[in-house]
CHARMM internal coordinates of N, CA and C (Angstrom, degrees):
IC EDIT
DIST 1 N 1 CA 1.4984
DIST 1 CA 1 C 1.5642
ANGL 1 N 1 CA 1 C 109.18
DIST 1 C 2 N 1.2959
ANGL 1 CA 1 C 2 N 117.72
DIHE 1 N 1 CA 1 C 2 N 133.03
DIST 2 N 2 CA 1.3460
ANGL 1 C 2 N 2 CA 120.41
DIHE 1 CA 1 C 2 N 2 CA -173.49
DIST 2 CA 2 C 1.5879
ANGL 2 N 2 CA 2 C 104.32
DIHE 1 C 2 N 2 CA 2 C -106.26
DIST 2 C 3 N 1.3267
ANGL 2 CA 2 C 3 N 110.10
DIHE 2 N 2 CA 2 C 3 N 162.03
DIST 3 N 3 CA 1.4679
ANGL 2 C 3 N 3 CA 120.97
DIHE 2 CA 2 C 3 N 3 CA -177.58
DIST 3 CA 3 C 1.4794
ANGL 3 N 3 CA 3 C 108.81
DIHE 2 C 3 N 3 CA 3 C -81.85
DIST 3 C 4 N 1.2964
ANGL 3 CA 3 C 4 N 118.81
DIHE 3 N 3 CA 3 C 4 N 127.54
DIST 4 N 4 CA 1.5822
ANGL 3 C 4 N 4 CA 121.51
DIHE 3 CA 3 C 4 N 4 CA -170.94
DIST 4 CA 4 C 1.5395
ANGL 4 N 4 CA 4 C 107.21
DIHE 3 C 4 N 4 CA 4 C -62.21
DIST 4 C 5 N 1.2846
ANGL 4 CA 4 C 5 N 114.16
DIHE 4 N 4 CA 4 C 5 N 127.13
DIST 5 N 5 CA 1.5588
ANGL 4 C 5 N 5 CA 119.91
DIHE 4 CA 4 C 5 N 5 CA -179.51
DIST 5 CA 5 C 1.4721
ANGL 5 N 5 CA 5 C 108.29
DIHE 4 C 5 N 5 CA 5 C -58.05
DIST 5 C 6 N 1.3157
ANGL 5 CA 5 C 6 N 125.80
DIHE 5 N 5 CA 5 C 6 N -33.76
DIST 6 N 6 CA 1.4852
ANGL 5 C 6 N 6 CA 121.63
DIHE 5 CA 5 C 6 N 6 CA -176.16
DIST 6 CA 6 C 1.4603
ANGL 6 N 6 CA 6 C 107.76
DIHE 5 C 6 N 6 CA 6 C -70.17
DIST 6 C 7 N 1.2780
ANGL 6 CA 6 C 7 N 123.82
DIHE 6 N 6 CA 6 C 7 N -38.37
DIST 7 N 7 CA 1.4667
ANGL 6 C 7 N 7 CA 129.09
DIHE 6 CA 6 C 7 N 7 CA 172.58
DIST 7 CA 7 C 1.5412
ANGL 7 N 7 CA 7 C 110.90
DIHE 6 C 7 N 7 CA 7 C -58.67
DIST 7 C 8 N 1.2445
ANGL 7 CA 7 C 8 N 116.67
DIHE 7 N 7 CA 7 C 8 N -49.70
DIST 8 N 8 CA 1.5466
ANGL 7 C 8 N 8 CA 121.01
DIHE 7 CA 7 C 8 N 8 CA 176.13
DIST 8 CA 8 C 1.4756
ANGL 8 N 8 CA 8 C 109.69
DIHE 7 C 8 N 8 CA 8 C -55.86
DIST 8 C 9 N 1.3143
ANGL 8 CA 8 C 9 N 117.30
DIHE 8 N 8 CA 8 C 9 N -45.54
DIST 9 N 9 CA 1.5217
ANGL 8 C 9 N 9 CA 121.43
DIHE 8 CA 8 C 9 N 9 CA 179.92
DIST 9 CA 9 C 1.5669
ANGL 9 N 9 CA 9 C 113.06
DIHE 8 C 9 N 9 CA 9 C -58.71
DIST 9 C 10 N 1.4297
ANGL 9 CA 9 C 10 N 112.52
DIHE 9 N 9 CA 9 C 10 N -42.53
DIST 10 N 10 CA 1.4350
ANGL 9 C 10 N 10 CA 121.31
DIHE 9 CA 9 C 10 N 10 CA 178.41
DIST 10 CA 10 C 1.5366
ANGL 10 N 10 CA 10 C 109.53
DIHE 9 C 10 N 10 CA 10 C -58.05
DIST 10 C 11 N 1.3681
ANGL 10 CA 10 C 11 N 111.65
DIHE 10 N 10 CA 10 C 11 N -51.90
DIST 11 N 11 CA 1.5098
ANGL 10 C 11 N 11 CA 115.79
DIHE 10 CA 10 C 11 N 11 CA -172.59
DIST 11 CA 11 C 1.5603
ANGL 11 N 11 CA 11 C 106.69
DIHE 10 C 11 N 11 CA 11 C -66.14
DIST 11 C 12 N 1.2721
ANGL 11 CA 11 C 12 N 122.82
DIHE 11 N 11 CA 11 C 12 N -37.09
DIST 12 N 12 CA 1.5504
ANGL 11 C 12 N 12 CA 123.35
DIHE 11 CA 11 C 12 N 12 CA -179.76
DIST 12 CA 12 C 1.5450
ANGL 12 N 12 CA 12 C 105.35
DIHE 11 C 12 N 12 CA 12 C -67.50
DIST 12 C 13 N 1.2611
ANGL 12 CA 12 C 13 N 121.74
DIHE 12 N 12 CA 12 C 13 N -48.06
DIST 13 N 13 CA 1.3375
ANGL 12 C 13 N 13 CA 121.40
DIHE 12 CA 12 C 13 N 13 CA -175.62
DIST 13 CA 13 C 1.5999
ANGL 13 N 13 CA 13 C 109.39
DIHE 12 C 13 N 13 CA 13 C -64.78
DIST 13 C 14 N 1.2653
ANGL 13 CA 13 C 14 N 118.27
DIHE 13 N 13 CA 13 C 14 N -37.31
DIST 14 N 14 CA 1.4711
ANGL 13 C 14 N 14 CA 126.14
DIHE 13 CA 13 C 14 N 14 CA -176.19
DIST 14 CA 14 C 1.5337
ANGL 14 N 14 CA 14 C 107.73
DIHE 13 C 14 N 14 CA 14 C -64.89
DIST 14 C 15 N 1.4357
ANGL 14 CA 14 C 15 N 119.43
DIHE 14 N 14 CA 14 C 15 N -54.79
DIST 15 N 15 CA 1.3557
ANGL 14 C 15 N 15 CA 122.74
DIHE 14 CA 14 C 15 N 15 CA -176.05
DIST 15 CA 15 C 1.5917
ANGL 15 N 15 CA 15 C 109.35
DIHE 14 C 15 N 15 CA 15 C -72.91
DIST 15 C 16 N 1.2947
ANGL 15 CA 15 C 16 N 120.49
DIHE 15 N 15 CA 15 C 16 N -35.22
DIST 16 N 16 CA 1.4090
ANGL 15 C 16 N 16 CA 119.89
DIHE 15 CA 15 C 16 N 16 CA 173.31
DIST 16 CA 16 C 1.5289
ANGL 16 N 16 CA 16 C 117.29
DIHE 15 C 16 N 16 CA 16 C -60.80
DIST 16 C 17 N 1.3937
ANGL 16 CA 16 C 17 N 112.67
DIHE 16 N 16 CA 16 C 17 N -34.86
DIST 17 N 17 CA 1.4479
ANGL 16 C 17 N 17 CA 120.16
DIHE 16 CA 16 C 17 N 17 CA -179.76
DIST 17 CA 17 C 1.5313
ANGL 17 N 17 CA 17 C 110.02
DIHE 16 C 17 N 17 CA 17 C -72.13
DIST 17 C 18 N 1.3633
ANGL 17 CA 17 C 18 N 116.84
DIHE 17 N 17 CA 17 C 18 N -52.31
DIST 18 N 18 CA 1.4077
ANGL 17 C 18 N 18 CA 121.21
DIHE 17 CA 17 C 18 N 18 CA -176.45
DIST 18 CA 18 C 1.4921
ANGL 18 N 18 CA 18 C 118.23
DIHE 17 C 18 N 18 CA 18 C -75.28
DIST 18 C 19 N 1.3478
ANGL 18 CA 18 C 19 N 115.86
DIHE 18 N 18 CA 18 C 19 N -38.53
DIST 19 N 19 CA 1.4157
ANGL 18 C 19 N 19 CA 119.96
DIHE 18 CA 18 C 19 N 19 CA -176.52
DIST 19 CA 19 C 1.5469
ANGL 19 N 19 CA 19 C 114.92
DIHE 18 C 19 N 19 CA 19 C -106.80
DIST 19 C 20 N 1.3362
ANGL 19 CA 19 C 20 N 115.67
DIHE 19 N 19 CA 19 C 20 N 3.29
DIST 20 N 20 CA 1.4406
ANGL 19 C 20 N 20 CA 122.81
DIHE 19 CA 19 C 20 N 20 CA 178.29
DIST 20 CA 20 C 1.5335
ANGL 20 N 20 CA 20 C 111.84
DIHE 19 C 20 N 20 CA 20 C 55.94
DIST 20 C 21 N 1.3211
ANGL 20 CA 20 C 21 N 114.12
DIHE 20 N 20 CA 20 C 21 N 37.92
DIST 21 N 21 CA 1.4637
ANGL 20 C 21 N 21 CA 118.10
DIHE 20 CA 20 C 21 N 21 CA 174.65
DIST 21 CA 21 C 1.5764
ANGL 21 N 21 CA 21 C 111.04
DIHE 20 C 21 N 21 CA 21 C -93.20
DIST 21 C 22 N 1.3093
ANGL 21 CA 21 C 22 N 111.01
DIHE 21 N 21 CA 21 C 22 N 149.48
DIST 22 N 22 CA 1.4915
ANGL 21 C 22 N 22 CA 116.88
DIHE 21 CA 21 C 22 N 22 CA -177.97
DIST 22 CA 22 C 1.5202
ANGL 22 N 22 CA 22 C 107.35
DIHE 21 C 22 N 22 CA 22 C -81.52
DIST 22 C 23 N 1.3551
ANGL 22 CA 22 C 23 N 113.25
DIHE 22 N 22 CA 22 C 23 N 161.40
DIST 23 N 23 CA 1.4499
ANGL 22 C 23 N 23 CA 121.55
DIHE 22 CA 22 C 23 N 23 CA -179.40
DIST 23 CA 23 C 1.6246
ANGL 23 N 23 CA 23 C 107.23
DIHE 22 C 23 N 23 CA 23 C -50.38
DIST 23 C 24 N 1.2686
ANGL 23 CA 23 C 24 N 115.42
DIHE 23 N 23 CA 23 C 24 N -49.21
DIST 24 N 24 CA 1.4768
ANGL 23 C 24 N 24 CA 123.08
DIHE 23 CA 23 C 24 N 24 CA -179.55
DIST 24 CA 24 C 1.4855
ANGL 24 N 24 CA 24 C 109.62
DIHE 23 C 24 N 24 CA 24 C -56.62
DIST 24 C 25 N 1.3011
ANGL 24 CA 24 C 25 N 120.97
DIHE 24 N 24 CA 24 C 25 N -46.23
DIST 25 N 25 CA 1.5089
ANGL 24 C 25 N 25 CA 121.66
DIHE 24 CA 24 C 25 N 25 CA -174.55
DIST 25 CA 25 C 1.5716
ANGL 25 N 25 CA 25 C 104.94
DIHE 24 C 25 N 25 CA 25 C -67.36
DIST 25 C 26 N 1.2854
ANGL 25 CA 25 C 26 N 123.62
DIHE 25 N 25 CA 25 C 26 N -40.16
DIST 26 N 26 CA 1.3688
ANGL 25 C 26 N 26 CA 117.46
DIHE 25 CA 25 C 26 N 26 CA -178.64
DIST 26 CA 26 C 1.4660
ANGL 26 N 26 CA 26 C 114.08
DIHE 25 C 26 N 26 CA 26 C -75.45
DIST 26 C 27 N 1.2793
ANGL 26 CA 26 C 27 N 120.38
DIHE 26 N 26 CA 26 C 27 N -33.26
DIST 27 N 27 CA 1.4272
ANGL 26 C 27 N 27 CA 124.55
DIHE 26 CA 26 C 27 N 27 CA 175.12
DIST 27 CA 27 C 1.6269
ANGL 27 N 27 CA 27 C 115.48
DIHE 26 C 27 N 27 CA 27 C -66.95
DIST 27 C 28 N 1.2979
ANGL 27 CA 27 C 28 N 112.01
DIHE 27 N 27 CA 27 C 28 N -22.30
DIST 28 N 28 CA 1.4961
ANGL 27 C 28 N 28 CA 116.31
DIHE 27 CA 27 C 28 N 28 CA 175.32
DIST 28 CA 28 C 1.6117
ANGL 28 N 28 CA 28 C 109.61
DIHE 27 C 28 N 28 CA 28 C -73.67
DIST 28 C 29 N 1.2791
ANGL 28 CA 28 C 29 N 118.18
DIHE 28 N 28 CA 28 C 29 N -15.36
DIST 29 N 29 CA 1.4274
ANGL 28 C 29 N 29 CA 118.22
DIHE 28 CA 28 C 29 N 29 CA 178.48
DIST 29 CA 29 C 1.5458
ANGL 29 N 29 CA 29 C 109.63
DIHE 28 C 29 N 29 CA 29 C -76.73
DIST 29 C 30 N 1.2351
ANGL 29 CA 29 C 30 N 119.72
DIHE 29 N 29 CA 29 C 30 N 145.43
DIST 30 N 30 CA 1.4706
ANGL 29 C 30 N 30 CA 121.31
DIHE 29 CA 29 C 30 N 30 CA 176.04
DIST 30 CA 30 C 1.5494
ANGL 30 N 30 CA 30 C 106.40
DIHE 29 C 30 N 30 CA 30 C -79.73
DIST 30 C 31 N 1.3327
ANGL 30 CA 30 C 31 N 119.24
DIHE 30 N 30 CA 30 C 31 N 169.39
DIST 31 N 31 CA 1.4258
ANGL 30 C 31 N 31 CA 121.42
DIHE 30 CA 30 C 31 N 31 CA -170.49
DIST 31 CA 31 C 1.5072
ANGL 31 N 31 CA 31 C 114.27
DIHE 30 C 31 N 31 CA 31 C -60.21
DIST 31 C 32 N 1.3639
ANGL 31 CA 31 C 32 N 116.52
DIHE 31 N 31 CA 31 C 32 N -46.84
DIST 32 N 32 CA 1.4788
ANGL 31 C 32 N 32 CA 115.91
DIHE 31 CA 31 C 32 N 32 CA 177.06
DIST 32 CA 32 C 1.4260
ANGL 32 N 32 CA 32 C 117.17
DIHE 31 C 32 N 32 CA 32 C -65.65
DIST 32 C 33 N 1.3190
ANGL 32 CA 32 C 33 N 118.26
DIHE 32 N 32 CA 32 C 33 N -37.77
DIST 33 N 33 CA 1.5566
ANGL 32 C 33 N 33 CA 120.97
DIHE 32 CA 32 C 33 N 33 CA 174.73
DIST 33 CA 33 C 1.4778
ANGL 33 N 33 CA 33 C 110.53
DIHE 32 C 33 N 33 CA 33 C -60.21
DIST 33 C 34 N 1.3349
ANGL 33 CA 33 C 34 N 116.81
DIHE 33 N 33 CA 33 C 34 N -45.42
DIST 34 N 34 CA 1.4495
ANGL 33 C 34 N 34 CA 120.69
DIHE 33 CA 33 C 34 N 34 CA -177.73
DIST 34 CA 34 C 1.6118
ANGL 34 N 34 CA 34 C 109.53
DIHE 33 C 34 N 34 CA 34 C -66.44
DIST 34 C 35 N 1.2752
ANGL 34 CA 34 C 35 N 113.76
DIHE 34 N 34 CA 34 C 35 N -33.21
DIST 35 N 35 CA 1.5244
ANGL 34 C 35 N 35 CA 111.21
DIHE 34 CA 34 C 35 N 35 CA 175.31
DIST 35 CA 35 C 1.4742
ANGL 35 N 35 CA 35 C 112.74
DIHE 34 C 35 N 35 CA 35 C -74.67
DIST 35 C 36 N 1.3718
ANGL 35 CA 35 C 36 N 121.51
DIHE 35 N 35 CA 35 C 36 N -29.53
DIST 36 N 36 CA 1.4278
ANGL 35 C 36 N 36 CA 121.99
DIHE 35 CA 35 C 36 N 36 CA 173.42
DIST 36 CA 36 C 1.4782
ANGL 36 N 36 CA 36 C 112.35
DIHE 35 C 36 N 36 CA 36 C -63.20
DIST 36 C 37 N 1.3614
ANGL 36 CA 36 C 37 N 116.41
DIHE 36 N 36 CA 36 C 37 N -47.97
DIST 37 N 37 CA 1.3862
ANGL 36 C 37 N 37 CA 118.94
DIHE 36 CA 36 C 37 N 37 CA 169.70
DIST 37 CA 37 C 1.4755
ANGL 37 N 37 CA 37 C 121.61
DIHE 36 C 37 N 37 CA 37 C -50.86
DIST 37 C 38 N 1.3051
ANGL 37 CA 37 C 38 N 115.26
DIHE 37 N 37 CA 37 C 38 N -41.18
DIST 38 N 38 CA 1.5105
ANGL 37 C 38 N 38 CA 124.67
DIHE 37 CA 37 C 38 N 38 CA 174.52
DIST 38 CA 38 C 1.4657
ANGL 38 N 38 CA 38 C 109.97
DIHE 37 C 38 N 38 CA 38 C -60.28
DIST 38 C 39 N 1.3198
ANGL 38 CA 38 C 39 N 114.54
DIHE 38 N 38 CA 38 C 39 N -54.04
DIST 39 N 39 CA 1.4687
ANGL 38 C 39 N 39 CA 120.16
DIHE 38 CA 38 C 39 N 39 CA 179.67
DIST 39 CA 39 C 1.5694
ANGL 39 N 39 CA 39 C 114.43
DIHE 38 C 39 N 39 CA 39 C -58.89
DIST 39 C 40 N 1.3028
ANGL 39 CA 39 C 40 N 113.10
DIHE 39 N 39 CA 39 C 40 N -38.10
DIST 40 N 40 CA 1.5354
ANGL 39 C 40 N 40 CA 116.63
DIHE 39 CA 39 C 40 N 40 CA 179.92
DIST 40 CA 40 C 1.5591
ANGL 40 N 40 CA 40 C 108.14
DIHE 39 C 40 N 40 CA 40 C -68.59
DIST 40 C 41 N 1.2761
ANGL 40 CA 40 C 41 N 118.14
DIHE 40 N 40 CA 40 C 41 N -43.49
DIST 41 N 41 CA 1.5016
ANGL 40 C 41 N 41 CA 117.70
DIHE 40 CA 40 C 41 N 41 CA -178.98
DIST 41 CA 41 C 1.5342
ANGL 41 N 41 CA 41 C 108.56
DIHE 40 C 41 N 41 CA 41 C -64.76
DIST 41 C 42 N 1.3031
ANGL 41 CA 41 C 42 N 115.44
DIHE 41 N 41 CA 41 C 42 N -41.02
DIST 42 N 42 CA 1.5144
ANGL 41 C 42 N 42 CA 120.25
DIHE 41 CA 41 C 42 N 42 CA -178.80
DIST 42 CA 42 C 1.5530
ANGL 42 N 42 CA 42 C 105.19
DIHE 41 C 42 N 42 CA 42 C -60.18
DIST 42 C 43 N 1.3128
ANGL 42 CA 42 C 43 N 121.69
DIHE 42 N 42 CA 42 C 43 N -43.89
DIST 43 N 43 CA 1.5435
ANGL 42 C 43 N 43 CA 121.59
DIHE 42 CA 42 C 43 N 43 CA -177.98
DIST 43 CA 43 C 1.5197
ANGL 43 N 43 CA 43 C 107.77
DIHE 42 C 43 N 43 CA 43 C -67.61
DIST 43 C 44 N 1.3320
ANGL 43 CA 43 C 44 N 118.49
DIHE 43 N 43 CA 43 C 44 N -34.02
DIST 44 N 44 CA 1.4675
ANGL 43 C 44 N 44 CA 119.25
DIHE 43 CA 43 C 44 N 44 CA -179.91
DIST 44 CA 44 C 1.5155
ANGL 44 N 44 CA 44 C 109.62
DIHE 43 C 44 N 44 CA 44 C -65.33
DIST 44 C 45 N 1.4191
ANGL 44 CA 44 C 45 N 114.57
DIHE 44 N 44 CA 44 C 45 N -47.37
DIST 45 N 45 CA 1.3854
ANGL 44 C 45 N 45 CA 118.91
DIHE 44 CA 44 C 45 N 45 CA 173.90
DIST 45 CA 45 C 1.4337
ANGL 45 N 45 CA 45 C 120.63
DIHE 44 C 45 N 45 CA 45 C -54.76
DIST 45 C 46 N 1.4219
ANGL 45 CA 45 C 46 N 113.11
DIHE 45 N 45 CA 45 C 46 N -41.01
DIST 46 N 46 CA 1.4236
ANGL 45 C 46 N 46 CA 117.55
DIHE 45 CA 45 C 46 N 46 CA 177.29
DIST 46 CA 46 C 1.5025
ANGL 46 N 46 CA 46 C 112.90
DIHE 45 C 46 N 46 CA 46 C -63.73
DIST 46 C 47 N 1.3211
ANGL 46 CA 46 C 47 N 118.51
DIHE 46 N 46 CA 46 C 47 N -46.09
DIST 47 N 47 CA 1.4394
ANGL 46 C 47 N 47 CA 122.15
DIHE 46 CA 46 C 47 N 47 CA 178.16
DIST 47 CA 47 C 1.5936
ANGL 47 N 47 CA 47 C 108.86
DIHE 46 C 47 N 47 CA 47 C -62.88
DIST 47 C 48 N 1.2449
ANGL 47 CA 47 C 48 N 125.41
DIHE 47 N 47 CA 47 C 48 N -34.69
DIST 48 N 48 CA 1.3292
ANGL 47 C 48 N 48 CA 127.14
DIHE 47 CA 47 C 48 N 48 CA -179.99
DIST 48 CA 48 C 1.6416
ANGL 48 N 48 CA 48 C 109.05
DIHE 47 C 48 N 48 CA 48 C -67.60
DIST 48 C 49 N 1.4128
ANGL 48 CA 48 C 49 N 109.58
DIHE 48 N 48 CA 48 C 49 N -46.75
DIST 49 N 49 CA 1.4985
ANGL 48 C 49 N 49 CA 111.97
DIHE 48 CA 48 C 49 N 49 CA -175.56
DIST 49 CA 49 C 1.5410
ANGL 49 N 49 CA 49 C 107.87
DIHE 48 C 49 N 49 CA 49 C -70.33
DIST 49 C 50 N 1.3098
ANGL 49 CA 49 C 50 N 118.64
DIHE 49 N 49 CA 49 C 50 N -33.61
DIST 50 N 50 CA 1.4571
ANGL 49 C 50 N 50 CA 119.16
DIHE 49 CA 49 C 50 N 50 CA -178.30
DIST 50 CA 50 C 1.6597
ANGL 50 N 50 CA 50 C 108.54
DIHE 49 C 50 N 50 CA 50 C -66.07
DIST 50 C 51 N 1.2906
ANGL 50 CA 50 C 51 N 111.65
DIHE 50 N 50 CA 50 C 51 N -39.97
DIST 51 N 51 CA 1.5082
ANGL 50 C 51 N 51 CA 116.28
DIHE 50 CA 50 C 51 N 51 CA -179.05
DIST 51 CA 51 C 1.5991
ANGL 51 N 51 CA 51 C 111.02
DIHE 50 C 51 N 51 CA 51 C -65.91
DIST 51 C 52 N 1.3034
ANGL 51 CA 51 C 52 N 109.36
DIHE 51 N 51 CA 51 C 52 N -38.70
DIST 52 N 52 CA 1.4922
ANGL 51 C 52 N 52 CA 111.81
DIHE 51 CA 51 C 52 N 52 CA 178.15
DIST 52 CA 52 C 1.5307
ANGL 52 N 52 CA 52 C 111.07
DIHE 51 C 52 N 52 CA 52 C -68.71
DIST 52 C 53 N 1.3247
ANGL 52 CA 52 C 53 N 121.53
DIHE 52 N 52 CA 52 C 53 N -37.32
DIST 53 N 53 CA 1.4411
ANGL 52 C 53 N 53 CA 126.87
DIHE 52 CA 52 C 53 N 53 CA 178.57
DIST 53 CA 53 C 1.5767
ANGL 53 N 53 CA 53 C 107.54
DIHE 52 C 53 N 53 CA 53 C -63.63
DIST 53 C 54 N 1.2033
ANGL 53 CA 53 C 54 N 119.05
DIHE 53 N 53 CA 53 C 54 N -37.89
DIST 54 N 54 CA 1.4420
ANGL 53 C 54 N 54 CA 121.16
DIHE 53 CA 53 C 54 N 54 CA -179.35
DIST 54 CA 54 C 1.5771
ANGL 54 N 54 CA 54 C 115.61
DIHE 53 C 54 N 54 CA 54 C -75.02
DIST 54 C 55 N 1.3950
ANGL 54 CA 54 C 55 N 115.20
DIHE 54 N 54 CA 54 C 55 N -30.41
DIST 55 N 55 CA 1.3324
ANGL 54 C 55 N 55 CA 118.67
DIHE 54 CA 54 C 55 N 55 CA 179.90
DIST 55 CA 55 C 1.6291
ANGL 55 N 55 CA 55 C 110.61
DIHE 54 C 55 N 55 CA 55 C -90.34
DIST 55 C 56 N 1.2142
ANGL 55 CA 55 C 56 N 116.84
DIHE 55 N 55 CA 55 C 56 N -10.33
DIST 56 N 56 CA 1.4595
ANGL 55 C 56 N 56 CA 119.57
DIHE 55 CA 55 C 56 N 56 CA -171.48
DIST 56 CA 56 C 1.4232
ANGL 56 N 56 CA 56 C 110.15
DIHE 55 C 56 N 56 CA 56 C -107.03
END
COOR INIT
IC SEED 1 N 1 CA 1 C
IC BUILD
């Protein structure tokens, strides 16, 4: 079973946007490592959004 290309594109775009990594840098990551980075960026965004909601 292969990894869906649309999901891979979403991960590349997400990490490139938030971490300013190039396509090549993101693609050098193996599947699990890329997913860990996506999860960590998502956690960071959640914390930031929650903090903004509390202060606003």
